[in-house]
ZAVEX-808961 format. One record per residue (C-alpha): chain; x, y, z. Coordinates in steps of 0.05 Angstrom, whole numbers, plus 32768, in hexadecimal, padded with zeros to 4 digits. Example, Ala and Ser with C-alpha at 12.3 -4.5 7.8 and 13.67 -1.06 7.14 Angstrom:
# ZAVEX-808961
<chain A; east 80F6; north 7FA6; up 809C>
<chain A; east 8111; north 7FEB; up 808F>
This chain:
# ZAVEX-808961
<chain A; east 80B8; north 7EDB; up 7FBA>
<chain A; east 809C; north 7E97; up 7FCD>
<chain A; east 8059; north 7E8B; up 7FEC>
<chain A; east 8054; north 7E95; up 8037>
<chain A; east 801F; north 7E7B; up 8065>
<chain A; east 8006; north 7E8B; up 80AA>
<chain A; east 7FCA; north 7E74; up 80D2>
<chain A; east 7FA9; north 7E88; up 8113>
<chain A; east 7F80; north 7E53; up 8136>
<chain A; east 7F37; north 7E66; up 8131>
<chain A; east 7EFB; north 7E3A; up 8126>
<chain A; east 7EDA; north 7E3F; up 80E2>
<chain A; east 7E96; north 7E62; up 80E7>
<chain A; east 7E67; north 7E7F; up 80B4>
<chain A; east 7E63; north 7EB2; up 8096>
<chain A; east 7EAA; north 7EBC; up 807D>
<chain A; east 7ECD; north 7EF3; up 8057>
<chain A; east 7F0C; north 7EF1; up 802E>
<chain A; east 7F38; north 7F2F; up 8027>
<chain A; east 7F6C; north 7F35; up 7FF0>
<chain A; east 7F9F; north 7F6D; up 7FF0>
<chain A; east 7FCB; north 7F6D; up 7FB2>
<chain A; east 8004; north 7F9C; up 7FA2>
<chain A; east 803A; north 7F9B; up 7F6D>
<chain A; east 8069; north 7F6D; up 7F93>
<chain A; east 803D; north 7F41; up 7FBF>
<chain A; east 7FF6; north 7F2D; up 7FD2>
<chain A; east 7FD8; north 7F1D; up 8015>
<chain A; east 7F98; north 7EF5; up 8020>
<chain A; east 7F73; north 7EEF; up 8062>
<chain A; east 7F36; north 7EC6; up 8076>
<chain A; east 7F0B; north 7EE2; up 80AE>
<chain A; east 7ECA; north 7ECF; up 80CF>
<chain A; east 7E90; north 7EFF; up 80DC>
<chain A; east 7EAC; north 7F13; up 8121>
<chain A; east 7EED; north 7F28; up 8102>
<chain A; east 7F14; north 7EEB; up 811A>
<chain A; east 7F4F; north 7ED9; up 80EE>
<chain A; east 7F4B; north 7E92; up 80D4>
<chain A; east 7F88; north 7E94; up 80A8>
<chain A; east 7FB4; north 7EBE; up 807B>
<chain A; east 7FE4; north 7EB1; up 8042>
<chain A; east 8016; north 7EDB; up 801C>
<chain A; east 8030; north 7ED1; up 7FD6>
<chain A; east 804F; north 7EF5; up 7F9B>
<chain A; east 8028; north 7F2A; up 7F76>
<chain A; east 7FE8; north 7F19; up 7F50>
<chain A; east 7FE6; north 7F5D; up 7F2E>
<chain A; east 7FCA; north 7F58; up 7EE8>
<chain A; east 7FF8; north 7F92; up 7ED5>
<chain A; east 8036; north 7F70; up 7EF0>
<chain A; east 802D; north 7F27; up 7EDC>
<chain A; east 7FF0; north 7F27; up 7EAE>
<chain A; east 7FA8; north 7F18; up 7EBF>
<chain A; east 7FA9; north 7ECD; up 7EB2>
<chain A; east 7FE9; north 7EC1; up 7ED9>
<chain A; east 7FD2; north 7EEE; up 7F12>
<chain A; east 7F8F; north 7ECB; up 7F19>
<chain A; east 7FAF; north 7E86; up 7F16>
<chain A; east 7FDD; north 7E9B; up 7F4F>
<chain A; east 7FA3; north 7EB8; up 7F76>
<chain A; east 7F7B; north 7E78; up 7F6F>
<chain A; east 7FB5; north 7E4F; up 7F8A>
<chain A; east 7FBF; north 7E7D; up 7FC5>
<chain A; east 7F75; north 7E7C; up 7FD6>
<chain A; east 7F74; north 7E30; up 7FD4>
<chain A; east 7FB0; north 7E2F; up 8003>
<chain A; east 7F8D; north 7E5F; up 8032>
<chain A; east 7F4E; north 7E36; up 8035>
<chain A; east 7F77; north 7DF8; up 8044>
<chain A; east 7FA1; north 7E17; up 807C>
<chain A; east 7F65; north 7E3A; up 809B>
<chain A; east 7F3B; north 7DFA; up 809D>
<chain A; east 7F00; north 7E1E; up 807E>
<chain A; east 7ECD; north 7DF0; up 805E>
<chain A; east 7EA0; north 7E25; up 803D>
<chain A; east 7EAF; north 7E5D; up 800E>
<chain A; east 7EB0; north 7EA5; up 8026>
<chain A; east 7E70; north 7ECD; up 801E>
<chain A; east 7E95; north 7F0A; up 8005>
<chain A; east 7ED9; north 7F13; up 7FE5>
<chain A; east 7EF6; north 7F59; up 7FE6>
<chain A; east 7F34; north 7F65; up 7FBD>
<chain A; east 7F5A; north 7FA6; up 7FC8>
<chain A; east 7F8A; north 7FA6; up 7F8D>
<chain A; east 7FBF; north 7FD1; up 7F6E>
<chain A; east 7FAA; north 7FDF; up 7F26>
<chain A; east 7F60; north 7FE5; up 7F37>
<chain A; east 7F64; north 802D; up 7F21>
<chain A; east 7F29; north 8038; up 7EF2>
<chain A; east 7EE4; north 8017; up 7EEE>
<chain A; east 7EFC; north 7FEE; up 7EB2>
<chain A; east 7F34; north 7FD1; up 7EDE>
<chain A; east 7F03; north 7FC1; up 7F16>
<chain A; east 7ED3; north 7F9D; up 7EE7>
<chain A; east 7F0C; north 7F75; up 7EC8>
<chain A; east 7F26; north 7F5F; up 7F0C>
<chain A; east 7EE1; north 7F50; up 7F29>
<chain A; east 7ED0; north 7F23; up 7EEE>
<chain A; east 7F13; north 7EFF; up 7EF2>
<chain A; east 7F0E; north 7EF3; up 7F3D>
<chain A; east 7EC5; north 7EDE; up 7F38>
<chain A; east 7EDA; north 7EA8; up 7F06>
<chain A; east 7F08; north 7E8B; up 7F3B>
<chain A; east 7ECB; north 7E7D; up 7F67>
<chain A; east 7EEE; north 7E91; up 7FA6>
<chain A; east 7EAE; north 7EA9; up 7FC7>
<chain A; east 7E66; north 7EBB; up 7FBB>
<chain A; east 7E70; north 7F05; up 7FAB>
<chain A; east 7EAD; north 7F2C; up 7F95>
<chain A; east 7EBC; north 7F76; up 7FA0>
<chain A; east 7EFB; north 7F97; up 7F85>
<chain A; east 7F16; north 7FD9; up 7F9D>
<chain A; east 7F56; north 8001; up 7F94>
<chain A; east 7F8B; north 7FEC; up 7FC7>
<chain A; east 7F8D; north 8032; up 7FE7>
<chain A; east 7F4A; north 8024; up 8008>
<chain A; east 7F67; north 7FE7; up 802D>
<chain A; east 7F9D; north 8012; up 804C>
<chain A; east 7F6A; north 8045; up 8062>
<chain A; east 7F3A; north 8012; up 8080>
<chain A; east 7F72; north 7FED; up 80A3>
<chain A; east 7F8A; north 802A; up 80C8>
<chain A; east 7F4F; north 805A; up 80D1>
<chain A; east 7F2D; north 8050; up 8114>
<chain A; east 7EE8; north 8062; up 80FA>
<chain A; east 7EEE; north 804A; up 80B3>
<chain A; east 7EF5; north 808F; up 8093>
<chain A; east 7F2F; north 80BE; up 8087>
<chain A; east 7F68; north 80C0; up 8055>
<chain A; east 7F94; north 8086; up 8041>
<chain A; east 7FD9; north 809E; up 802A>
<chain A; east 8002; north 8068; up 8009>
<chain A; east 804C; north 8071; up 7FFB>
<chain A; east 806F; north 8032; up 7FE5>
<chain A; east 808E; north 8026; up 7FA1>
<chain A; east 805E; north 805C; up 7F89>
<chain A; east 802E; north 808D; up 7FA8>
<chain A; east 7FE2; north 8091; up 7FAD>
<chain A; east 7FAB; north 80A6; up 7FDC>
<chain A; east 7F61; north 809B; up 7FE8>
<chain A; east 7F2F; north 80BB; up 8018>
<chain A; east 7EEB; north 80A9; up 8035>
<chain A; east 7EBD; north 80DB; up 8057>
<chain A; east 7E92; north 80CB; up 8094>
<chain A; east 7E56; north 80C8; up 8065>
<chain A; east 7E78; north 8094; up 8039>
<chain A; east 7E8B; north 80C1; up 7FFF>
<chain A; east 7ECE; north 80AE; up 7FDF>
<chain A; east 7F05; north 80D0; up 7FB9>
<chain A; east 7F49; north 80B9; up 7FA0>
<chain A; east 7F7C; north 80C3; up 7F68>
<chain A; east 7F87; north 8095; up 7F2C>
<chain A; east 7FCD; north 8086; up 7F45>
<chain A; east 7FE7; north 8071; up 7F01>
<chain A; east 802A; north 8095; up 7F01>
<chain A; east 8047; north 80CE; up 7ED9>
<chain A; east 800C; north 80D7; up 7EAA>
<chain A; east 7FDF; north 80E4; up 7EE7>
<chain A; east 800F; north 8117; up 7F03>
<chain A; east 802A; north 80E8; up 7F38>
<chain A; east 806F; north 80ED; up 7F56>
<chain A; east 808C; north 80CC; up 7F93>
<chain A; east 8090; north 808B; up 7FB7>
<chain A; east 80CF; north 8063; up 7FBF>
<chain A; east 80D8; north 8060; up 7F74>
<chain A; east 80D1; north 80AB; up 7F6B>
<chain A; east 8103; north 80C1; up 7FA0>
<chain A; east 8134; north 808A; up 7F8C>
<chain A; east 8135; north 80A1; up 7F43>
<chain A; east 813B; north 80EA; up 7F5A>
<chain A; east 8178; north 80D6; up 7F84>
<chain A; east 8198; north 80B1; up 7F4A>
<chain A; east 818E; north 80EC; up 7F1C>
<chain A; east 81A9; north 811D; up 7F51>
<chain A; east 81E7; north 80F1; up 7F58>
<chain A; east 81F5; north 80F3; up 7F0E>
<chain A; east 81E6; north 813D; up 7F06>
<chain A; east 820F; north 8151; up 7F42>
<chain A; east 824B; north 812B; up 7F28>
<chain A; east 8248; north 8146; up 7EE1>
<chain A; east 823B; north 818F; up 7EF5>
<chain A; east 81F3; north 8196; up 7EE0>
<chain A; east 81DB; north 8197; up 7F28>
<chain A; east 81F3; north 81A8; up 7F6E>
<chain A; east 8227; north 817C; up 7F90>
<chain A; east 8209; north 8149; up 7FBF>
<chain A; east 821E; north 810E; up 7FE9>
<chain A; east 81F3; north 80E5; up 7FBA>
<chain A; east 822B; north 80EA; up 7F86>
<chain A; east 8252; north 80B7; up 7FAF>
<chain A; east 821C; north 8094; up 7FD7>
<chain A; east 81F1; north 807F; up 7F9C>
<chain A; east 8228; north 805F; up 7F71>
<chain A; east 8244; north 803D; up 7FAF>
<chain A; east 8200; north 801F; up 7FBD>
<chain A; east 8206; north 7FFB; up 7F7A>
<chain A; east 824E; north 7FE7; up 7F87>
<chain A; east 826E; north 801C; up 7F5A>
<chain A; east 829B; north 8058; up 7F66>
<chain A; east 827F; north 808E; up 7F39>
<chain A; east 823D; north 80A6; up 7F1E>
<chain A; east 8258; north 80A0; up 7ED7>
<chain A; east 8268; north 8056; up 7EE2>
<chain A; east 8223; north 804C; up 7EFF>
<chain A; east 8201; north 806D; up 7EC3>
<chain A; east 8229; north 8040; up 7E94>
<chain A; east 8216; north 8002; up 7EBC>
<chain A; east 81CC; north 8012; up 7EB8>
<chain A; east 81D2; north 8021; up 7E6D>
<chain A; east 81F2; north 7FDD; up 7E5E>
<chain A; east 81C2; north 7FB7; up 7E8B>
<chain A; east 81F7; north 7FA5; up 7EBE>
<chain A; east 81C9; north 7FC1; up 7EF4>
<chain A; east 817E; north 7FB3; up 7EEB>
<chain A; east 8154; north 7FF2; up 7EEE>
<chain A; east 8126; north 7FCD; up 7F1E>
<chain A; east 815B; north 7FD8; up 7F54>
<chain A; east 8154; north 8024; up 7F52>
<chain A; east 8118; north 8026; up 7F81>
<chain A; east 8140; north 8003; up 7FB7>
<chain A; east 8167; north 8044; up 7FBF>
<chain A; east 812F; north 8065; up 7FE6>
<chain A; east 814B; north 8058; up 802D>
<chain A; east 818E; north 8074; up 8016>
<chain A; east 816D; north 80B6; up 8004>
<chain A; east 8150; north 80BC; up 804A>
<chain A; east 8195; north 80AB; up 8067>
<chain A; east 81B7; north 80E2; up 8040>
<chain A; east 8180; north 8113; up 8051>
<chain A; east 8189; north 8103; up 809B>
<chain A; east 81D4; north 810F; up 8091>
<chain A; east 81C1; north 8156; up 807B>
<chain A; east 81CD; north 8150; up 8031>
<chain A; east 81A5; north 8189; up 8014>
<chain A; east 8194; north 8167; up 7FD2>
<chain A; east 817C; north 8127; up 7FF4>
<chain A; east 8153; north 8150; up 8025>
<chain A; east 8133; north 8176; up 7FEB>
<chain A; east 811D; north 8134; up 7FCC>
<chain A; east 80FE; north 811E; up 800E>
<chain A; east 80DE; north 8161; up 8017>
<chain A; east 80BE; north 815B; up 7FD2>
<chain A; east 80A2; north 8117; up 7FE6>
<chain A; east 8084; north 8134; up 8025>
<chain A; east 8065; north 816D; up 7FFD>
<chain A; east 8048; north 813D; up 7FCA>
<chain A; east 8029; north 8112; up 8000>
<chain A; east 800C; north 814E; up 8025>
<chain A; east 7FF1; north 8168; up 7FE4>
<chain A; east 7FCD; north 8127; up 7FD4>
<chain A; east 7FAF; north 8120; up 8019>
<chain A; east 7F9B; north 8169; up 801B>
<chain A; east 7F79; north 8166; up 7FD7>
<chain A; east 7F4E; north 812B; up 7FEC>
<chain A; east 7F3D; north 814B; up 802E>
<chain A; east 7F24; north 8189; up 800A>
<chain A; east 7EFE; north 8161; up 7FD6>
<chain A; east 7ED7; north 813D; up 800C>
<chain A; east 7ECF; north 817A; up 8038>
<chain A; east 7EF5; north 815C; up 8073>
<chain A; east 7F1E; north 819A; up 8082>
<chain A; east 7EFC; north 81A8; up 80C5>
<chain A; east 7EFA; north 8160; up 80DE>
<chain A; east 7F2A; north 8137; up 8108>
<chain A; east 7F3F; north 8110; up 80CA>
<chain A; east 7F6E; north 80D5; up 80D1>
<chain A; east 7FA3; north 80CF; up 809C>
<chain A; east 7FBC; north 8087; up 8098>
<chain A; east 8004; north 8080; up 8082>
<chain A; east 8010; north 803E; up 805E>
<chain A; east 8048; north 8022; up 8033>
<chain A; east 8092; north 8012; up 803A>
<chain A; east 80AB; north 805A; up 8036>
<chain A; east 8086; north 806B; up 8077>
<chain A; east 80B5; north 803B; up 809C>
<chain A; east 80E7; north 8075; up 809E>
<chain A; east 80F3; north 8098; up 80E0>
<chain A; east 8107; north 80D9; up 80C0>
<chain A; east 80E7; north 810C; up 80EF>
<chain A; east 80F1; north 8146; up 80BF>
<chain A; east 80CB; north 8121; up 8089>
<chain A; east 808F; north 8116; up 80B6>
<chain A; east 8091; north 815D; up 80D1>
<chain A; east 808F; north 817A; up 808A>
<chain A; east 8057; north 814A; up 8076>
<chain A; east 802F; north 815C; up 80B5>
<chain A; east 8038; north 81A7; up 80AB>
<chain A; east 8024; north 81A2; up 8063>
<chain A; east 7FE5; north 817B; up 8076>
<chain A; east 7FD1; north 81AC; up 80AD>
<chain A; east 7FC5; north 81E1; up 8078>
<chain A; east 7F8B; north 81B8; up 805E>
<chain A; east 7F72; north 8199; up 809E>
<chain A; east 7F8B; north 81B8; up 80E0>
<chain A; east 7F6F; north 817F; up 8109>
<chain A; east 7F8A; north 8146; up 80DF>
<chain A; east 7FB6; north 8112; up 80FF>
<chain A; east 7FE1; north 80D9; up 80E5>
<chain A; east 7FD7; north 808F; up 80F1>
<chain A; east 8011; north 8062; up 80E1>
<chain A; east 7FF5; north 8021; up 80C7>
<chain A; east 800D; north 7FE8; up 80F4>
<chain A; east 7FE7; north 7FAF; up 80D3>
<chain A; east 7FEB; north 7F97; up 808B>
<chain A; east 7FB9; north 7FB6; up 805A>
<chain A; east 7F96; north 7F73; up 8052>
<chain A; east 7F77; north 7F84; up 8095>
<chain A; east 7F53; north 7FBB; up 8071>
<chain A; east 7F3C; north 7F8C; up 803A>
<chain A; east 7F1B; north 7F5D; up 806C>
<chain A; east 7EFD; north 7F96; up 8094>
<chain A; east 7EDE; north 7FB1; up 8054>
<chain A; east 7EC2; north 7F6C; up 8047>
<chain A; east 7EA5; north 7F69; up 808D>
<chain A; east 7E87; north 7FAF; up 8083>
<chain A; east 7E65; north 7F96; up 8043>
<chain A; east 7E4C; north 7F58; up 8066>
<chain A; east 7E2D; north 7F83; up 809D>
<chain A; east 7E0D; north 7FB2; up 806A>
<chain A; east 7DEB; north 7F76; up 804B>
<chain A; east 7DCF; north 7F61; up 808F>
<chain A; east 7DF6; north 7F20; up 8090>
<chain A; east 7E17; north 7F30; up 80D2>
<chain A; east 7E1E; north 7F68; up 8105>
<chain A; east 7E54; north 7F9C; up 80F9>
<chain A; east 7E97; north 7F8B; up 8118>
<chain A; east 7EA4; north 7FAF; up 8158>
<chain A; east 7EE0; north 7FDC; up 8165>
<chain A; east 7EFF; north 7FA6; up 8191>
<chain A; east 7EF5; north 7F71; up 815B>
<chain A; east 7F14; north 7F9F; up 8127>
<chain A; east 7F50; north 7FAC; up 8153>
<chain A; east 7F58; north 7F63; up 8163>
<chain A; east 7F58; north 7F52; up 8119>
<chain A; east 7F8B; north 7F89; up 810A>
<chain A; east 7FB8; north 7F6E; up 8142>
<chain A; east 7FB2; north 7F26; up 8129>
<chain A; east 7FC4; north 7F3A; up 80E2>
<chain A; east 7FFB; north 7F67; up 80FB>
<chain A; east 801A; north 7F2D; up 8121>
<chain A; east 8013; north 7F00; up 80E4>
<chain A; east 8035; north 7F35; up 80B9>
<chain A; east 806E; north 7F3D; up 80EA>
<chain A; east 807A; north 7EF2; up 80E5>
<chain A; east 8083; north 7EF8; up 809A>
<chain A; east 80B9; north 7F2E; up 809B>
C-alpha cells in the first residue's frame, strides 16, 4: 500500500500533539492543536516492528511524520507524541518502541500504548469503557471511570486467543476440507471456499496451498464469505460465527468484571474490520452474551479511525500536565468527524 495524504485547513497553533495508530497492515498519523482541530493526517504502510523489523518500521515512520509536518504547514514539533501500536503488548515492547520513536525526534515527549486503547478512546463518549477490537485478530482493553486499566496480551494462540478475521477464515477452510473428506459435517463451505480461490474441490485447494500456488496470507480474506454462508443458513458457518460472538462477549465480560463495571452503563466500543458485517444474528448473540456480565452495557460502533483515539489520548495527557484545558465534548466530536471524513476519503 502506498502512502496516502490528507489535510484539513487549520492554522498552526501551539501546543500541538501527534497521534500515531499503527496496526499490522497500515499506520495513520494525525497532527492536532490543543483545541482538537485537525491540522493534517497521513496514511502509510505498516511500521510494525513485528511485521517489517524495528529499523525499517522506524525509517518509514520518520518519513511519514516528515510528510505530515510538510502538508500541515506546522513549523514547530508536537509537544507530545502518543503512539498506539500493535505489538506494544508487554512493558518490554513499550520501552523498545518508546526509545525508538524518541530517537526520531518527532516531538518533545513520547508515550506508547497498545492499540486497543486508541479504539476505546476514539469511541467512548466519556473516555472509559471497553474497547473490543476484531480485525485480523482479536483483543480488548478496558478503562474504569477512576482510570484503572485492564487488557489481554493479545499475542495469539499461546495467550488463549481465538477469533478475528483470521480465526474464522481458517475455521471455514478447515470445515470445508473436513466436510468434503467425511471427518466433519457437510457444509456449503465445501463448495464456497474452494470456489473463492478459483478451484472446484477442497482437495484441489489443499494441494494448491501445500505447493504454494495459493499464498496462506490469502486465507484471512475469507472472513466475509463465512458471514455470507452463515446468513444463508449454513449450520457450520453459523457455528463459526457464533463461536466468534461468544469469544468477544467473553473477553469484554472478563474485563468488565475485573474492573468492577458490572453495574455501570458501560460502553463497549466495537472496532476493526470484522465489525463492518451487518449480520444481525452475530450482534444479537454478542449482545446477549455481554448482558450476562453487564446488564446495562451498550455497544458503540466506531465511526472514526482509531488514530482519533491516539490524538485524544495525547490531548488528555497535555491537559493533565496543565499545558492546555481539557478538550470539550464538542471539540472531541468535531475531531472525530474530521478524521472520519478524512478516513472515508482514503477508502
